N, CA, C and O atoms as a DFTB+ gen file, in Angstrom:
400 C
 N C O
     1  1      30.537     -35.237      21.139
     2  2      30.657     -34.982      19.724
     3  2      29.767     -35.967      18.957
     4  3      29.707     -37.150      19.291
     5  1      29.097     -35.477      17.952
     6  2      28.214     -36.328      17.170
     7  2      29.008     -37.069      16.101
     8  3      29.938     -36.523      15.507
     9  1      28.627     -38.312      15.869
    10  2      29.288     -39.126      14.860
    11  2      28.552     -38.978      13.533
    12  3      27.329     -39.101      13.465
    13  1      29.322     -38.712      12.486
    14  2      28.765     -38.531      11.155
    15  2      29.165     -39.689      10.254
    16  3      30.285     -40.196      10.334
    17  1      28.245     -40.099       9.405
    18  2      28.542     -41.008       8.309
    19  2      28.490     -40.191       7.033
    20  3      27.475     -39.564       6.732
    21  1      29.575     -40.198       6.289
    22  2      29.658     -39.425       5.048
    23  2      29.638     -40.405       3.883
    24  3      30.471     -41.308       3.805
    25  1      28.691     -40.223       2.987
    26  2      28.489     -41.116       1.845
    27  2      28.547     -40.288       0.571
    28  3      27.886     -39.254       0.471
    29  1      29.331     -40.732      -0.399
    30  2      29.495     -39.956      -1.621
    31  2      29.584     -40.858      -2.843
    32  3      29.898     -42.044      -2.736
    33  1      29.308     -40.288      -3.988
    34  2      29.552     -40.915      -5.279
    35  2      30.451     -39.987      -6.066
    36  3      30.214     -38.780      -6.119
    37  1      31.492     -40.550      -6.683
    38  2      32.471     -39.709      -7.366
    39  2      33.010     -40.425      -8.593
    40  3      33.444     -41.573      -8.506
    41  1      32.983     -39.757      -9.723
    42  2      33.543     -40.328     -10.951
    43  2      34.936     -39.799     -11.250
    44  3      35.784     -40.535     -11.755
    45  1      35.177     -38.540     -10.945
    46  2      36.468     -37.932     -11.281
    47  2      37.355     -37.714     -10.064
    48  3      38.518     -37.339     -10.212
    49  1      36.829     -37.943      -8.865
    50  2      37.604     -37.775      -7.643
    51  2      37.342     -36.490      -6.886
    52  3      37.745     -36.366      -5.729
    53  1      36.679     -35.533      -7.507
    54  2      36.430     -34.247      -6.842
    55  2      35.488     -34.427      -5.646
    56  3      35.740     -33.883      -4.571
    57  1      34.429     -35.170      -5.828
    58  2      33.480     -35.368      -4.725
    59  2      34.122     -36.191      -3.614
    60  3      33.846     -35.950      -2.439
    61  1      34.969     -37.155      -3.957
    62  2      35.689     -37.930      -2.944
    63  2      36.605     -37.017      -2.136
    64  3      36.654     -37.117      -0.910
    65  1      37.327     -36.131      -2.812
    66  2      38.195     -35.191      -2.110
    67  2      37.391     -34.262      -1.208
    68  3      37.815     -33.946      -0.096
    69  1      36.243     -33.830      -1.685
    70  2      35.386     -32.945      -0.893
    71  2      34.870     -33.676       0.340
    72  3      34.831     -33.104       1.429
    73  1      34.472     -34.939       0.174
    74  2      34.014     -35.740       1.318
    75  2      35.122     -35.874       2.357
    76  3      34.873     -35.774       3.558
    77  1      36.342     -36.100       1.887
    78  2      37.479     -36.212       2.816
    79  2      37.736     -34.893       3.546
    80  3      38.047     -34.899       4.737
    81  1      37.611     -33.773       2.850
    82  2      37.804     -32.462       3.483
    83  2      36.721     -32.190       4.534
    84  3      37.009     -31.658       5.606
    85  1      35.487     -32.557       4.219
    86  2      34.397     -32.399       5.192
    87  2      34.681     -33.251       6.422
    88  3      34.495     -32.805       7.554
    89  1      35.136     -34.488       6.189
    90  2      35.457     -35.381       7.310
    91  2      36.541     -34.782       8.197
    92  3      36.423     -34.801       9.422
    93  1      37.583     -34.256       7.592
    94  2      38.669     -33.642       8.373
    95  2      38.152     -32.463       9.183
    96  3      38.502     -32.304      10.352
    97  1      37.320     -31.637       8.562
    98  2      36.787     -30.455       9.242
    99  2      35.939     -30.849      10.446
   100  3      35.977     -30.186      11.483
   101  1      35.179     -31.923      10.307
   102  2      34.295     -32.368      11.389
   103  2      34.978     -33.296      12.391
   104  3      34.394     -33.639      13.419
   105  1      36.198     -33.697      12.098
   106  2      36.873     -34.658      12.971
   107  2      36.328     -36.066      12.805
   108  3      36.377     -36.867      13.738
   109  1      35.815     -36.368      11.634
   110  2      35.241     -37.680      11.332
   111  2      36.345     -38.617      10.853
   112  3      37.157     -38.241      10.009
   113  1      36.375     -39.810      11.379
   114  2      37.399     -40.787      11.011
   115  2      37.236     -41.225       9.558
   116  3      36.112     -41.295       9.061
   117  1      38.332     -41.520       8.874
   118  2      38.243     -42.018       7.503
   119  2      37.366     -43.266       7.365
   120  3      36.770     -43.492       6.312
   121  1      37.288     -44.065       8.416
   122  2      36.454     -45.273       8.382
   123  2      34.966     -44.950       8.298
   124  3      34.161     -45.833       8.001
   125  1      34.589     -43.705       8.555
   126  2      33.188     -43.279       8.495
   127  2      32.865     -42.526       7.207
   128  3      31.832     -41.863       7.112
   129  1      33.754     -42.632       6.216
   130  2      33.556     -42.005       4.907
   131  2      33.435     -43.129       3.888
   132  3      34.319     -43.980       3.783
   133  1      32.321     -43.131       3.128
   134  2      32.008     -44.260       2.266
   135  2      31.754     -43.847       0.822
   136  3      31.000     -42.912       0.554
   137  1      32.383     -44.547      -0.090
   138  2      32.060     -44.446      -1.507
   139  2      30.848     -45.352      -1.729
   140  3      30.925     -46.551      -1.464
   141  1      29.740     -44.805      -2.205
   142  2      28.516     -45.594      -2.346
   143  2      28.670     -46.726      -3.353
   144  3      27.895     -47.682      -3.337
   145  1      29.663     -46.625      -4.228
   146  2      29.897     -47.705      -5.202
   147  2      30.223     -49.012      -4.491
   148  3      29.883     -50.088      -4.981
   149  1      30.885     -48.921      -3.332
   150  2      31.369     -50.101      -2.614
   151  2      30.684     -50.287      -1.264
   152  3      31.216     -50.974      -0.392
   153  1      29.520     -49.686      -1.081
   154  2      28.879     -49.681       0.240
   155  2      27.446     -50.169       0.148
   156  3      26.706     -49.793      -0.761
   157  1      27.067     -51.006       1.092
   158  2      25.682     -51.450       1.193
   159  2      24.871     -50.326       1.843
   160  3      25.301     -49.760       2.848
   161  1      23.714     -49.999       1.286
   162  2      22.893     -48.924       1.858
   163  2      22.554     -49.123       3.336
   164  3      22.327     -48.142       4.044
   165  1      22.516     -50.357       3.813
   166  2      22.226     -50.619       5.228
   167  2      23.233     -49.951       6.162
   168  3      22.952     -49.767       7.346
   169  1      24.391     -49.593       5.641
   170  2      25.440     -48.964       6.460
   171  2      24.952     -47.660       7.091
   172  3      25.429     -47.281       8.161
   173  1      24.012     -46.971       6.449
   174  2      23.521     -45.698       6.998
   175  2      22.827     -45.898       8.335
   176  3      22.718     -44.958       9.122
   177  1      22.359     -47.107       8.602
   178  2      21.651     -47.352       9.868
   179  2      22.565     -47.186      11.083
   180  3      22.073     -47.058      12.204
   181  1      23.876     -47.187      10.884
   182  2      24.825     -47.040      11.989
   183  2      24.988     -45.591      12.437
   184  3      25.657     -45.324      13.435
   185  1      24.386     -44.661      11.715
   186  2      24.605     -43.233      11.972
   187  2      23.286     -42.495      12.155
   188  3      22.296     -42.794      11.487
   189  1      23.282     -41.528      13.066
   190  2      22.137     -40.637      13.215
   191  2      22.293     -39.391      12.358
   192  3      21.313     -38.712      12.051
   193  1      23.543     -39.093      11.971
   194  2      23.853     -37.898      11.187
   195  2      24.512     -38.332       9.883
   196  3      25.592     -38.923       9.885
   197  1      23.854     -38.035       8.782
   198  2      24.349     -38.442       7.472
   199  2      24.700     -37.219       6.640
   200  3      23.981     -36.220       6.643
   201  1      25.809     -37.314       5.932
   202  2      26.192     -36.295       4.958
   203  2      26.327     -37.024       3.631
   204  3      27.133     -37.945       3.499
   205  1      25.538     -36.611       2.653
   206  2      25.493     -37.282       1.355
   207  2      25.990     -36.332       0.278
   208  3      25.573     -35.175       0.221
   209  1      26.882     -36.823      -0.575
   210  2      27.442     -35.960      -1.601
   211  2      27.451     -36.595      -2.969
   212  3      27.683     -37.794      -3.118
   213  1      27.197     -35.773      -3.961
   214  2      27.201     -36.233      -5.352
   215  2      27.727     -35.140      -6.260
   216  3      27.560     -33.950      -5.992
   217  1      28.354     -35.561      -7.322
   218  2      28.668     -34.630      -8.391
   219  2      27.450     -34.580      -9.313
   220  3      26.569     -35.437      -9.243
   221  1      27.415     -33.579     -10.164
   222  2      26.310     -33.411     -11.105
   223  2      26.782     -33.766     -12.503
   224  3      27.848     -33.330     -12.936
   225  1      25.995     -34.550     -13.200
   226  2      26.301     -34.964     -14.571
   227  2      25.167     -34.575     -15.490
   228  3      24.032     -34.401     -15.046
   229  1      25.463     -34.439     -16.756
   230  2      24.424     -34.197     -17.755
   231  2      23.601     -32.972     -17.426
   232  3      24.136     -31.888     -17.193
   233  1      22.307     -33.155     -17.410
   234  2      21.368     -32.059     -17.163
   235  2      20.883     -32.097     -15.717
   236  3      19.679     -32.104     -15.460
   237  1      21.823     -32.121     -14.778
   238  2      21.458     -32.122     -13.365
   239  2      21.264     -33.504     -12.789
   240  3      20.591     -33.659     -11.770
   241  1      21.841     -34.516     -13.420
   242  2      21.686     -35.901     -12.972
   243  2      22.660     -36.235     -11.848
   244  3      23.713     -35.612     -11.709
   245  1      22.286     -37.226     -11.055
   246  2      23.171     -37.745     -10.016
   247  2      24.357     -38.470     -10.629
   248  3      24.303     -38.925     -11.772
   249  1      25.403     -38.568      -9.870
   250  2      26.529     -39.414     -10.253
   251  2      26.016     -40.852     -10.300
   252  3      25.216     -41.245      -9.451
   253  1      26.458     -41.635     -11.268
   254  2      25.897     -42.963     -11.562
   255  2      25.802     -43.920     -10.382
   256  3      24.830     -44.669     -10.281
   257  1      26.776     -43.912      -9.497
   258  2      26.789     -44.886      -8.399
   259  2      25.654     -44.680      -7.409
   260  3      25.329     -45.590      -6.646
   261  1      25.050     -43.506      -7.408
   262  2      23.991     -43.201      -6.447
   263  2      22.689     -43.938      -6.734
   264  3      21.939     -44.213      -5.797
   265  1      22.393     -44.264      -7.971
   266  2      21.067     -44.796      -8.295
   267  2      20.760     -46.096      -7.568
   268  3      19.694     -46.221      -6.966
   269  1      21.668     -47.069      -7.608
   270  2      21.435     -48.319      -6.884
   271  2      21.426     -48.091      -5.374
   272  3      20.623     -48.687      -4.656
   273  1      22.318     -47.231      -4.898
   274  2      22.374     -46.945      -3.465
   275  2      21.062     -46.332      -2.989
   276  3      20.547     -46.705      -1.935
   277  1      20.523     -45.398      -3.757
   278  2      19.244     -44.768      -3.382
   279  2      18.095     -45.756      -3.393
   280  3      17.194     -45.673      -2.558
   281  1      18.117     -46.693      -4.333
   282  2      17.081     -47.743      -4.329
   283  2      17.107     -48.494      -3.005
   284  3      16.056     -48.828      -2.458
   285  1      18.298     -48.761      -2.490
   286  2      18.431     -49.436      -1.200
   287  2      18.009     -48.566      -0.034
   288  3      17.481     -49.075       0.955
   289  1      18.232     -47.264      -0.130
   290  2      17.825     -46.355       0.952
   291  2      16.310     -46.239       1.061
   292  3      15.769     -46.057       2.152
   293  1      15.640     -46.344      -0.066
   294  2      14.179     -46.167      -0.069
   295  2      13.451     -47.167       0.817
   296  3      12.346     -46.883       1.278
   297  1      14.038     -48.317       1.062
   298  2      13.378     -49.335       1.882
   299  2      13.773     -49.251       3.354
   300  3      13.254     -50.000       4.182
   301  1      14.689     -48.342       3.681
   302  2      15.146     -48.193       5.065
   303  2      14.332     -47.129       5.789
   304  3      13.786     -46.215       5.172
   305  1      14.263     -47.267       7.108
   306  2      13.607     -46.260       7.934
   307  2      14.651     -45.209       8.318
   308  3      15.539     -45.468       9.130
   309  1      14.531     -44.031       7.725
   310  2      15.475     -42.951       8.009
   311  2      14.899     -41.931       8.991
   312  3      15.481     -40.867       9.204
   313  1      13.756     -42.263       9.585
   314  2      13.107     -41.357      10.524
   315  2      14.061     -41.025      11.673
   316  3      14.689     -41.908      12.258
   317  1      14.149     -39.746      11.976
   318  2      14.976     -39.278      13.073
   319  2      16.420     -38.987      12.695
   320  3      17.168     -38.424      13.495
   321  1      16.817     -39.360      11.498
   322  2      18.184     -39.073      11.066
   323  2      18.280     -37.644      10.557
   324  3      17.360     -37.136       9.916
   325  1      19.384     -37.016      10.844
   326  2      19.649     -35.680      10.321
   327  2      20.513     -35.862       9.076
   328  3      21.521     -36.568       9.097
   329  1      20.100     -35.219       8.005
   330  2      20.764     -35.421       6.723
   331  2      21.171     -34.079       6.138
   332  3      20.370     -33.150       6.042
   333  1      22.432     -34.004       5.752
   334  2      22.954     -32.832       5.044
   335  2      23.420     -33.300       3.670
   336  3      23.864     -34.436       3.505
   337  1      23.312     -32.416       2.694
   338  2      23.706     -32.738       1.328
   339  2      24.792     -31.783       0.866
   340  3      24.798     -30.610       1.239
   341  1      25.707     -32.286       0.055
   342  2      26.648     -31.407      -0.631
   343  2      26.759     -31.856      -2.072
   344  3      26.634     -33.040      -2.385
   345  1      26.993     -30.902      -2.933
   346  2      27.088     -31.203      -4.353
   347  2      28.286     -30.540      -4.981
   348  3      28.713     -29.460      -4.572
   349  1      28.813     -31.203      -5.973
   350  2      29.903     -30.650      -6.764
   351  2      29.405     -30.556      -8.201
   352  3      28.635     -31.399      -8.660
   353  1      29.845     -29.541      -8.888
   354  2      29.416     -29.377     -10.270
   355  2      30.234     -28.319     -10.967
   356  3      31.107     -27.685     -10.372
   357  1      29.943     -28.144     -12.211
   358  2      30.639     -27.183     -13.051
   359  2      29.805     -25.917     -13.121
   360  3      28.765     -25.885     -13.780
   361  1      30.262     -24.874     -12.440
   362  2      29.469     -23.650     -12.352
   363  2      29.309     -22.934     -13.687
   364  3      28.519     -21.996     -13.785
   365  1      30.044     -23.355     -14.718
   366  2      29.841     -22.746     -16.034
   367  2      28.525     -23.211     -16.651
   368  3      28.047     -22.617     -17.617
   369  1      27.944     -24.263     -16.098
   370  2      26.659     -24.761     -16.568
   371  2      25.591     -24.294     -15.578
   372  3      25.080     -25.085     -14.785
   373  1      25.266     -23.029     -15.631
   374  2      24.436     -22.411     -14.607
   375  2      23.066     -23.044     -14.443
   376  3      22.497     -22.980     -13.353
   377  1      22.522     -23.646     -15.471
   378  2      21.182     -24.248     -15.365
   379  2      21.193     -25.562     -14.578
   380  3      20.169     -25.958     -14.022
   381  1      22.335     -26.232     -14.528
   382  2      22.381     -27.530     -13.861
   383  2      23.401     -27.598     -12.731
   384  3      23.602     -28.671     -12.162
   385  1      24.054     -26.481     -12.385
   386  2      25.093     -26.498     -11.356
   387  2      24.557     -27.098     -10.072
   388  3      23.584     -26.604      -9.503
   389  1      25.194     -28.159      -9.620
   390  2      24.807     -28.885      -8.401
   391  2      23.351     -29.328      -8.425
   392  3      22.717     -29.439      -7.375
   393  1      22.823     -29.578      -9.610
   394  2      21.426     -29.997      -9.748
   395  2      21.136     -31.380      -9.237
   396  3      19.986     -31.711      -8.947
   397  1      22.169     -32.196      -9.121
   398  2      21.950     -33.559      -8.627
   399  2      21.381     -33.505      -7.220
   400  3      21.122     -34.547      -6.618
């Protein structure tokens, strides 16, 4: 079985709940699910399979906690890692739904 690291940013709790549901579905331990607000970007180096999740704010913007985390990811070598993305958003805003 492949080990997944799940990383998310959540302001209202919906993305956190979604990350937990994905973890349960994949059989991923809660210890492998990370809120990016409290996580050093170097943590991704422990995983070959990453699942990244964000809610959408404003006009398709990322959830606020992601910006610093992404700055840290930019300096890491992610070559060879498999990355999946999930997004949460308000589908009534069709122009920006899951735009993050």
